[in-house]
C-alpha positions as CSV (number, residue, x, y, z in Angstrom):
1,M,-31.2,-80.0,82.7
2,K,-32.7,-80.7,86.6
3,G,-30.5,-81.4,89.7
4,K,-31.6,-83.8,92.5
5,N,-33.6,-81.5,93.8
6,N,-35.6,-80.9,90.0
7,T,-33.3,-77.3,90.3
8,F,-32.9,-75.8,87.1
9,E,-29.3,-75.3,86.3
10,R,-28.4,-72.1,84.7
11,A,-25.6,-71.7,82.0
12,K,-22.0,-72.2,82.3
13,K,-21.2,-71.4,78.8
14,A,-22.1,-68.3,76.3
15,I,-21.6,-67.6,72.7
16,V,-21.6,-64.0,71.8
17,L,-23.4,-62.5,69.6
18,A,-22.9,-59.1,67.9
19,R,-24.2,-57.7,65.0
20,V,-23.8,-54.3,63.2
21,S,-25.1,-52.0,60.0
22,S,-23.4,-49.6,58.4
23,K,-25.4,-46.9,60.9
24,D,-24.4,-48.8,63.9
25,Q,-20.7,-47.9,63.3
26,E,-21.8,-44.1,63.5
27,E,-24.0,-45.0,66.4
28,G,-21.4,-46.5,68.7
29,Y,-22.1,-49.8,67.8
30,S,-19.2,-51.5,66.4
31,T,-19.3,-54.8,66.0
32,D,-15.6,-54.2,68.0
33,A,-18.1,-52.0,71.3
34,Q,-20.4,-54.8,71.5
35,K,-17.9,-57.3,72.3
36,Y,-16.0,-55.4,74.6
37,R,-19.1,-54.9,76.8
38,I,-20.1,-58.4,76.3
39,R,-16.8,-60.3,77.1
40,E,-17.3,-58.1,80.3
41,Y,-20.2,-59.0,81.4
42,C,-20.0,-62.3,80.8
43,Q,-16.4,-62.0,82.9
44,R,-18.7,-61.2,85.7
45,Q,-21.6,-63.8,85.2
46,G,-18.9,-66.5,85.4
47,L,-19.7,-67.2,82.2
48,E,-17.6,-69.2,79.6
49,I,-17.7,-67.8,76.1
50,L,-16.8,-70.5,73.9
51,E,-17.3,-68.8,70.1
52,T,-17.9,-65.3,69.0
53,F,-20.2,-64.4,65.6
54,E,-20.2,-61.6,64.3
55,F,-22.7,-60.7,61.0
56,T,-24.4,-57.9,59.5
57,E,-27.3,-59.6,57.5
58,S,-30.5,-58.2,58.0
59,S,-33.0,-59.3,61.6
60,T,-36.2,-58.6,60.1
61,K,-36.5,-59.9,56.3
62,G,-35.0,-62.6,54.4
63,E,-33.1,-66.3,55.5
64,R,-30.6,-65.3,58.5
65,K,-28.3,-67.9,57.5
66,Q,-25.8,-66.7,60.2
67,F,-28.2,-66.4,63.2
68,M,-28.9,-70.3,62.6
69,A,-25.9,-71.1,62.5
70,A,-25.1,-69.5,65.9
71,L,-28.4,-71.2,67.0
72,N,-27.4,-74.6,65.7
73,F,-23.6,-74.2,67.3
74,A,-25.3,-73.7,70.7
75,K,-28.1,-77.0,69.7
76,K,-25.7,-79.6,69.4
77,H,-23.9,-79.4,73.1
78,K,-25.8,-81.3,75.7
79,E,-25.3,-78.2,78.7
80,T,-27.6,-75.1,78.5
81,I,-26.1,-72.2,76.5
82,A,-26.1,-69.0,77.0
83,I,-26.7,-66.7,74.4
84,V,-25.6,-62.8,74.8
85,T,-26.0,-60.0,72.9
86,D,-25.8,-56.2,73.8
87,K,-29.6,-55.2,73.4
88,V,-32.4,-57.3,72.2
89,D,-32.4,-55.6,68.4
90,R,-28.9,-57.6,68.1
91,M,-31.0,-60.3,67.8
92,Q,-34.2,-59.5,66.5
93,R,-36.4,-56.8,65.4
94,S,-39.4,-58.6,64.8
95,F,-41.7,-61.5,66.6
96,K,-40.8,-63.6,63.6
97,E,-37.6,-65.5,65.4
98,T,-39.8,-65.8,69.2
99,P,-41.2,-68.8,68.5
100,L,-38.0,-70.9,67.8
101,L,-36.4,-69.2,70.8
102,N,-39.2,-69.9,72.8
103,D,-39.2,-73.2,72.3
104,L,-35.2,-73.8,72.7
105,V,-35.4,-71.8,75.9
106,E,-38.4,-74.2,76.6
107,K,-35.8,-77.1,76.3
108,A,-33.4,-76.2,78.7
109,K,-31.0,-76.0,75.1
110,I,-30.1,-71.7,75.6
111,E,-30.5,-68.9,77.4
112,L,-31.2,-65.4,76.4
113,H,-28.5,-62.3,77.8
114,F,-29.6,-58.7,76.9
115,Y,-26.3,-56.6,78.5
116,T,-27.9,-53.1,77.8
117,E,-31.9,-53.9,78.9
118,N,-30.5,-56.1,82.0
119,C,-33.0,-58.9,81.0
120,V,-31.8,-62.4,81.3
121,I,-34.9,-65.7,79.9
122,H,-34.5,-68.7,81.0
123,K,-36.7,-72.0,81.3
124,N,-37.6,-70.8,84.8
125,S,-38.3,-66.9,83.7
126,S,-41.6,-65.1,85.5
127,S,-44.1,-64.4,83.1
128,Q,-43.1,-60.2,83.8
129,E,-39.7,-60.9,82.9
130,R,-40.7,-62.7,79.6
131,M,-43.4,-60.1,79.1
132,M,-40.4,-57.4,79.0
133,W,-38.2,-59.7,76.1
134,N,-41.3,-58.9,74.5
135,V,-41.8,-55.4,74.7
136,H,-38.7,-54.9,73.8
137,V,-39.0,-56.8,70.5
138,M,-42.1,-55.1,70.2
139,M,-39.8,-51.2,70.2
140,A,-37.9,-52.9,68.2
141,Q,-39.9,-53.7,65.1
142,S,-42.1,-50.4,66.1
143,Y,-38.3,-48.7,64.8
144,V,-38.2,-50.6,62.0
145,D,-42.2,-49.3,60.8
146,S,-41.1,-45.7,62.3
147,M,-38.1,-46.0,59.6
148,R,-40.1,-47.1,56.7
149,D,-42.8,-44.6,57.4
150,N,-39.8,-41.5,57.3
151,I,-38.7,-43.4,53.9
152,N,-41.7,-43.5,52.4
153,R,-42.9,-39.8,53.8
154,S,-39.1,-38.3,53.0
155,I,-40.1,-40.3,49.4
156,A,-43.1,-38.3,48.8
157,Q,-42.2,-35.6,49.7
158,K,-39.2,-35.4,47.2
159,L,-41.9,-36.4,44.4
160,R,-43.9,-33.4,45.5
161,D,-41.1,-31.3,45.2
162,G,-40.1,-32.0,41.7
163,E,-37.2,-35.0,42.9
164,W,-36.8,-38.0,41.2
165,I,-36.1,-41.1,43.9
166,S,-34.5,-43.1,41.3
167,T,-32.1,-43.6,38.9
168,A,-32.3,-41.2,36.0
169,P,-33.6,-42.7,32.5
170,V,-30.9,-42.8,29.4
171,G,-30.3,-38.9,28.5
172,Y,-29.9,-37.9,32.1
173,L,-26.7,-38.2,35.1
174,H,-26.6,-37.9,38.6
175,E,-24.9,-35.7,40.1
176,K,-23.7,-36.6,43.8
177,G,-24.4,-34.1,46.6
178,D,-21.8,-34.4,49.3
179,K,-23.0,-33.3,52.9
180,K,-23.8,-29.6,52.8
181,T,-25.4,-29.5,49.0
182,K,-28.2,-32.1,47.3
183,G,-27.2,-34.6,44.4
184,T,-29.2,-33.2,41.6
185,I,-30.0,-35.0,38.0
186,Y,-29.1,-33.2,34.8
187,V,-29.0,-33.8,30.8
188,D,-26.4,-35.6,29.3
189,K,-24.9,-33.8,27.2
190,E,-23.6,-36.8,24.8
191,R,-27.3,-38.5,25.0
192,A,-30.0,-36.4,24.9
193,P,-29.7,-35.2,21.9
194,L,-29.9,-38.9,20.4
195,V,-33.0,-40.0,22.9
196,K,-34.5,-36.6,21.4
197,K,-33.9,-38.2,17.7
198,F,-34.8,-41.0,18.6
199,F,-38.3,-39.9,19.7
200,E,-38.1,-37.7,16.8
201,E,-38.0,-40.5,14.3
202,Y,-40.5,-43.5,15.8
203,A,-43.2,-40.4,16.2
204,T,-43.2,-40.2,12.7
205,G,-44.7,-43.3,12.1
206,S,-42.1,-45.4,9.2
207,Y,-40.4,-47.1,12.0
208,T,-41.0,-50.0,14.4
209,L,-39.0,-50.3,17.4
210,A,-37.1,-53.3,15.8
211,D,-35.8,-50.7,12.9
212,M,-34.7,-48.3,15.6
213,V,-32.7,-50.9,17.3
214,K,-30.8,-50.5,14.4
215,K,-30.8,-47.0,14.4
216,V,-30.0,-45.8,17.5
217,K,-26.5,-48.3,17.3
218,E,-25.6,-46.6,14.4
219,W,-25.9,-43.1,15.8
220,G,-23.4,-44.6,18.9
221,L,-26.4,-44.5,21.9
222,T,-25.7,-47.0,24.4
223,N,-27.3,-46.6,27.9
224,S,-25.6,-44.5,30.8
225,R,-23.9,-46.9,32.7
226,G,-20.8,-47.4,29.8
227,N,-19.8,-46.9,26.0
228,Q,-20.4,-51.2,25.2
229,G,-24.7,-51.1,26.4
230,Y,-26.5,-50.1,23.4
231,L,-29.7,-50.2,24.0
232,S,-32.5,-53.3,23.2
233,K,-35.9,-53.4,21.9
234,S,-37.1,-53.8,25.3
235,H,-34.8,-51.0,26.6
236,L,-36.7,-48.7,24.0
237,H,-39.6,-49.8,24.3
238,K,-39.2,-48.5,27.9
239,I,-38.2,-45.3,27.5
240,V,-41.0,-44.6,24.2
241,Q,-43.0,-45.2,27.5
242,D,-41.2,-43.1,29.8
243,P,-43.4,-39.6,30.5
244,F,-39.9,-38.5,32.2
245,Y,-38.4,-36.5,28.8
246,Y,-41.4,-34.4,29.2
247,G,-41.4,-33.5,32.0
248,V,-43.3,-36.1,34.5
249,M,-42.5,-38.5,36.8
250,K,-44.4,-42.0,36.6
251,V,-44.0,-44.0,39.9
252,K,-44.2,-47.4,39.2
253,N,-45.7,-49.5,41.7
254,T,-48.9,-46.6,42.5
255,G,-49.0,-45.0,38.7
256,K,-49.1,-41.9,40.2
257,E,-47.6,-39.1,38.0
258,Y,-45.8,-36.0,39.1
259,P,-44.2,-33.2,37.5
260,H,-40.3,-32.9,38.1
261,H,-38.1,-29.4,37.7
262,Y,-35.3,-30.7,35.7
263,E,-34.7,-30.1,32.2
264,R,-37.2,-31.3,29.4
265,I,-35.2,-33.7,26.4
266,I,-38.9,-33.5,24.8
267,T,-42.2,-31.7,24.3
268,K,-45.5,-33.4,25.2
269,E,-46.3,-33.5,21.4
270,V,-43.7,-35.7,20.3
271,F,-44.8,-37.8,23.3
272,D,-48.2,-38.2,22.8
273,A,-47.4,-38.9,18.9
274,C,-45.0,-42.1,19.9
275,Q,-47.9,-43.5,21.9
276,A,-49.8,-43.2,19.0
277,V,-47.7,-45.1,16.8
278,R,-47.2,-47.8,19.7
279,L,-50.4,-48.6,20.8
280,G,-52.0,-48.4,17.2
281,W,-53.6,-45.5,17.7
282,N,-52.1,-43.7,14.7
283,K,-50.3,-46.5,12.1
284,K,-49.1,-43.2,9.5
285,P,-46.9,-40.2,8.8
286,F,-49.0,-37.4,10.9
287,K,-48.6,-35.4,8.1
288,Y,-51.2,-37.5,6.0
289,R,-53.1,-37.2,9.6
290,A,-56.1,-35.3,8.1
291,I,-56.5,-36.8,4.9
292,D,-58.9,-39.7,5.1
293,F,-57.8,-42.2,2.8
294,V,-58.8,-46.0,2.9
295,F,-55.2,-47.0,3.3
296,R,-53.9,-44.3,5.3
297,G,-51.0,-45.5,7.2
298,L,-52.1,-48.8,7.4
299,I,-49.6,-50.0,4.1
300,K,-45.1,-50.3,4.1
301,C,-44.1,-50.6,0.6
302,G,-41.8,-53.6,0.3
303,V,-38.8,-52.4,-0.9
304,T,-37.7,-49.4,1.6
305,G,-40.1,-50.5,4.9
306,H,-41.8,-47.1,5.3
307,T,-45.2,-46.1,4.8
308,V,-46.8,-45.9,1.6
309,V,-48.2,-42.5,1.1
310,S,-51.8,-41.9,-0.7
311,E,-52.1,-39.1,-2.9
312,R,-54.9,-37.4,-4.8
313,H,-54.5,-37.2,-8.9
314,K,-56.3,-34.8,-10.3
315,R,-56.4,-34.7,-14.8
316,K,-58.8,-33.1,-17.1
317,T,-60.7,-35.2,-19.7
318,S,-63.6,-34.3,-22.2
319,K,-65.9,-34.9,-19.5
320,G,-64.7,-32.6,-17.1
321,E,-62.1,-32.7,-14.3
322,K,-61.7,-36.5,-12.8
323,T,-59.8,-37.3,-9.4
324,W,-58.1,-40.5,-8.8
325,I,-56.0,-41.7,-5.8
326,Y,-52.9,-43.5,-6.4
327,L,-50.3,-45.4,-3.6
328,R,-47.1,-44.0,-4.0
329,A,-44.5,-46.5,-3.0
330,R,-40.4,-47.8,-4.6
331,N,-40.5,-49.8,-8.0
332,P,-39.3,-52.9,-6.9
333,E,-37.0,-53.5,-10.3
334,K,-35.8,-49.8,-9.6
335,P,-35.8,-49.4,-6.1
336,E,-34.7,-45.1,-6.9
337,K,-37.2,-44.8,-8.6
338,N,-41.3,-44.1,-7.8
339,I,-44.3,-46.4,-8.4
340,W,-47.9,-45.1,-8.0
341,V,-50.7,-48.1,-7.7
342,K,-54.6,-47.3,-8.4
343,E,-56.3,-47.5,-4.7
344,E,-58.9,-49.4,-6.6
345,K,-56.4,-51.8,-8.1
346,V,-55.0,-52.4,-4.5
347,L,-58.7,-52.1,-3.2
348,E,-59.9,-55.6,-5.6
349,Q,-57.1,-57.4,-4.1
350,V,-58.5,-56.7,-0.3
351,E,-61.3,-57.2,-1.4
352,E,-60.9,-60.8,-2.6
353,V,-59.2,-61.8,0.6
354,F,-62.1,-60.7,2.6
355,K,-64.3,-62.9,0.1
356,R,-62.4,-65.9,0.4
357,L,-63.1,-65.6,4.4
358,T,-66.9,-66.1,3.8
359,L,-68.6,-68.9,5.5
360,N,-71.9,-70.6,4.2
361,P,-74.6,-70.6,6.7
362,E,-74.0,-74.1,7.1
363,M,-70.6,-73.9,8.2
364,L,-70.6,-70.9,9.8
365,A,-73.2,-73.1,12.3
366,R,-70.6,-76.3,12.2
367,V,-67.8,-73.7,13.1
368,I,-69.7,-71.9,15.7
369,G,-70.7,-75.4,17.8
370,Y,-67.2,-76.9,17.7
371,I,-66.0,-73.5,18.9
372,E,-68.2,-73.7,22.2
373,K,-67.6,-77.6,22.6
374,T,-63.2,-76.9,23.1
375,S,-64.4,-73.4,25.0
376,A,-63.5,-75.5,28.3
377,V,-60.1,-76.6,26.9
378,E,-58.9,-72.9,26.9
379,K,-61.1,-72.3,30.2
380,D,-58.4,-74.9,31.8
381,F,-55.8,-72.8,30.1
382,H,-56.3,-69.4,31.4
383,I,-56.7,-70.9,34.6
384,E,-53.3,-72.0,35.0
385,Q,-51.4,-69.0,33.5
386,V,-53.6,-67.4,36.3
387,K,-52.2,-69.4,39.0
388,S,-49.0,-69.3,37.8
389,L,-48.8,-66.0,37.7
390,E,-49.9,-65.3,41.1
391,K,-47.3,-67.1,42.2
392,E,-45.1,-64.9,40.5
393,L,-46.1,-61.6,41.7
394,I,-46.3,-63.4,45.6
395,T,-42.6,-64.1,44.7
396,I,-41.9,-60.5,43.5
397,K,-43.5,-58.9,46.3
398,N,-41.5,-60.9,48.8
399,K,-38.2,-60.1,47.2
400,I,-39.4,-56.2,47.0
401,D,-39.7,-56.4,51.4
402,K,-36.1,-58.1,51.7
403,L,-35.1,-55.4,49.8
404,T,-37.1,-52.9,51.6
405,H,-35.1,-54.1,54.3
406,L,-32.6,-54.9,53.5
407,L,-32.2,-50.9,53.2
408,L,-34.1,-49.9,56.2
409,E,-30.5,-51.8,57.7
410,D,-28.1,-50.4,55.4
411,N,-27.3,-53.4,54.0
412,I,-27.2,-52.3,50.3
413,A,-26.8,-49.1,48.7
414,Q,-29.4,-46.9,47.4
415,E,-29.2,-46.9,44.1
416,D,-28.3,-50.9,44.1
417,F,-32.5,-50.7,45.7
418,D,-33.7,-48.9,43.4
419,S,-32.2,-50.6,40.3
420,M,-33.2,-54.1,41.7
421,R,-36.4,-52.2,43.1
422,D,-37.1,-50.8,39.4
423,K,-36.8,-54.7,37.9
424,L,-38.9,-56.2,39.9
425,S,-42.0,-53.5,40.3
426,S,-41.8,-53.5,36.2
427,R,-41.9,-57.0,36.1
428,R,-44.5,-57.0,39.0
429,K,-47.1,-54.2,36.0
430,D,-46.2,-57.0,33.5
431,I,-47.5,-59.4,35.3
432,I,-50.5,-57.4,36.9
433,D,-51.6,-56.4,33.1
434,Q,-51.1,-60.1,31.8
435,L,-53.8,-61.4,35.1
436,D,-55.7,-58.7,34.0
437,K,-55.7,-59.9,30.2
438,H,-55.9,-63.2,31.3
439,I,-59.4,-62.7,33.0
440,D,-60.8,-61.2,30.5
441,A,-59.3,-63.4,27.8
442,D,-61.2,-66.1,30.5
443,D,-64.5,-64.2,30.9
444,N,-65.3,-63.6,26.9
445,F,-62.9,-65.6,24.9
446,T,-65.6,-67.7,23.4
447,N,-68.3,-64.9,22.6
448,T,-65.5,-62.7,20.9
449,L,-64.0,-65.5,19.3
450,I,-67.8,-66.4,18.0
451,D,-68.1,-62.5,17.2
452,L,-64.9,-62.9,15.2
453,V,-66.5,-65.7,13.5
454,K,-69.5,-64.2,12.2
455,I,-67.6,-61.2,11.4
456,S,-65.3,-62.9,9.0
457,S,-68.7,-64.6,7.3
458,K,-69.9,-60.9,6.7
459,A,-66.2,-58.8,6.0
460,H,-66.7,-58.6,2.4
461,E,-70.1,-57.1,2.3
462,I,-69.3,-55.2,5.6
463,F,-66.2,-53.7,3.8
464,I,-67.7,-52.5,0.3
465,S,-70.3,-50.7,2.0
466,S,-68.6,-49.0,4.6
467,T,-67.3,-45.7,5.2
468,N,-62.9,-45.3,4.5
469,E,-62.7,-44.7,8.1
470,K,-64.9,-48.2,9.0
471,K,-62.7,-50.4,5.9
472,R,-59.7,-49.1,8.1
473,R,-60.9,-50.3,11.4
474,L,-61.6,-53.3,9.3
475,L,-58.7,-53.5,7.9
476,N,-56.9,-53.0,10.8
477,L,-59.2,-56.3,12.7
478,V,-58.0,-58.4,9.9
479,F,-54.8,-57.8,8.7
480,L,-51.4,-57.6,11.2
481,N,-49.6,-56.3,8.5
482,L,-49.9,-54.7,5.0
483,T,-47.3,-54.5,2.3
484,L,-46.8,-53.2,-1.1
485,N,-44.8,-54.4,-3.4
486,G,-45.1,-52.8,-7.2
487,E,-48.6,-53.7,-7.3
488,R,-49.0,-56.5,-5.6
489,L,-50.5,-56.1,-2.0
490,E,-48.8,-58.6,0.0
491,Y,-50.2,-59.8,3.8
492,T,-50.3,-61.7,6.9
493,L,-53.3,-62.2,8.2
494,R,-54.4,-61.6,12.3
495,S,-55.6,-64.8,14.4
496,P,-57.9,-66.4,14.1
497,F,-58.4,-64.8,10.4
498,D,-55.9,-66.9,9.4
499,E,-57.1,-70.4,10.0
500,F,-60.4,-69.3,8.7
501,I,-58.6,-68.5,5.2
502,K,-56.2,-71.3,5.2
503,C,-59.0,-74.0,6.6
504,S,-62.6,-72.1,4.6
505,N,-63.8,-75.7,3.0
506,F,-66.4,-77.7,5.6
507,E,-64.7,-81.0,5.0
508,E,-61.3,-79.7,6.5
509,W,-63.2,-78.3,9.9
510,C,-65.0,-81.5,10.2
511,G,-61.6,-83.4,9.8
512,R,-60.4,-81.6,12.9
513,E,-63.4,-81.2,15.3
514,D,-61.3,-83.5,17.7
515,S,-58.4,-81.2,17.7
516,N,-57.7,-78.3,20.0
517,F,-58.8,-74.6,17.7
518,H,-55.7,-73.1,17.9
519,G,-53.2,-75.2,17.6
520,Q,-54.1,-78.2,15.2
521,I,-56.6,-77.1,12.7
522,C,-53.6,-75.3,10.6
523,P,-50.3,-75.9,13.0
524,Q,-48.3,-73.7,10.3
525,R,-48.1,-70.4,11.4
526,P,-49.2,-67.7,8.3
527,Q,-47.1,-66.5,5.5
528,R,-46.3,-63.2,3.8
529,C,-48.5,-64.2,0.5
530,A,-49.8,-62.1,-2.6
531,S,-53.8,-62.1,-2.8
532,T,-53.6,-61.7,-6.6
533,S,-51.3,-64.9,-7.0
534,S,-52.7,-68.2,-8.0
535,A,-49.9,-70.2,-5.6
536,T,-50.5,-68.5,-2.5
537,T,-54.5,-70.4,-2.5
538,A,-52.5,-73.8,-3.3
539,S,-50.3,-72.5,0.0
540,Y,-53.3,-72.8,2.0
541,K,-54.8,-75.7,0.5
542,K,-51.3,-77.5,1.5
543,N,-51.1,-76.1,4.8
544,C,-54.9,-77.5,5.6
545,A,-54.1,-80.6,4.0
546,N,-51.0,-81.2,6.6
């Protein structure tokens, strides 16, 4: 705004900005103290105070809604409005707001008055005055950066000292310290025995995590925040992967591990056994690990759901001692009694499945050609998935940054910060894992699928000529699960073998060449079926026909 002599007209009205955090209260920067100093300053400068804005929001990250409300209030007035703060860092601790403030200053909408620094920025301010303003902002930002570095160093040192920096897992509790003593983590005498029992039961390989959800509920194992919070499958999945229980802290965002000095609930051997079960390295009870049975740990009992045990039985015959291998399960008709099924009978049923997977050379060539032709569709799908995951990864990073700055500003409790950061970090790890899988899938999908088709075409030949160890690998590759119901083997095939066996004749493949391989050839998912039942073949043909 200019007068007749083209000189700048200084502000006569002002608004007060007072920003504070809990730490500032202790250091004499309470809003009352700030407002008192600013009122005296405005009185000396002849400034009429129109409005006072006081808030606790962060000055470094996130949307500054209250700060923007103050600027919008100033912009509504025709005359220049002085925005008065106690210090530069009460208004900003980074250069994020500088372009916006500069623009309003240049338009003579506002002046900036910083009481402690004795600095006033207006339209006609010299370059030296503006430089001093930028220096003060730089110092404020440097303080925030230094605080962050101090926090990171403190966290790193605590980890090296064996101290945990986050919420204690289920089975442990926090003991808060005071000004003289540090808090610590101690074993929850009520929940720890149940957590130990969970690990030991799961390590047997006889139960899935879904089974364990029911068991821990029966035992009364709840989370550490109250008796109403029973543990879900996802929570148990998190617990079973947490090395804290055997003495190691794993920092999620870095993947680094540190030994801790708290009491252990389980041994590393039990933890490793659980990982073997979880990752499918060992689908069997550990007591049978050393015996080289074909179906060792691979078949569940249809009555109990437990792993079927393989046993050697020796009998004396007229030609000498002979050995048979039996699979021991429960009798479906009399569940309280055991039933022994000869291993060779089960092998015959498996071999029938492999025979049905066999593709003749002409059909094999057509299937491979179809896969190659449709691989472009799959690639487009992977590209879209990767873009979506990368976008979510950026969003999570921004949220973690916001949380960190809220902590630096003392606007969030450490416990809440830890809880929210852990959830975000966990999701970020999941996304990174998915991205890795999508990238691998994008590169290897077509070749992998073609290899699987070739394997399925020779599955029977490979199976009967393999050692027991190789037989188990092939069984794991082709079958998602195997269940023994009496003498009948029931199964579910893994994808894409389920599609091969359902559409195993040439015409059915040809009729679907213009469809998506995964979704349209055989849209129905595989059902549990008995390999010895003639109804199974009819069911598969019906699925294909539909």
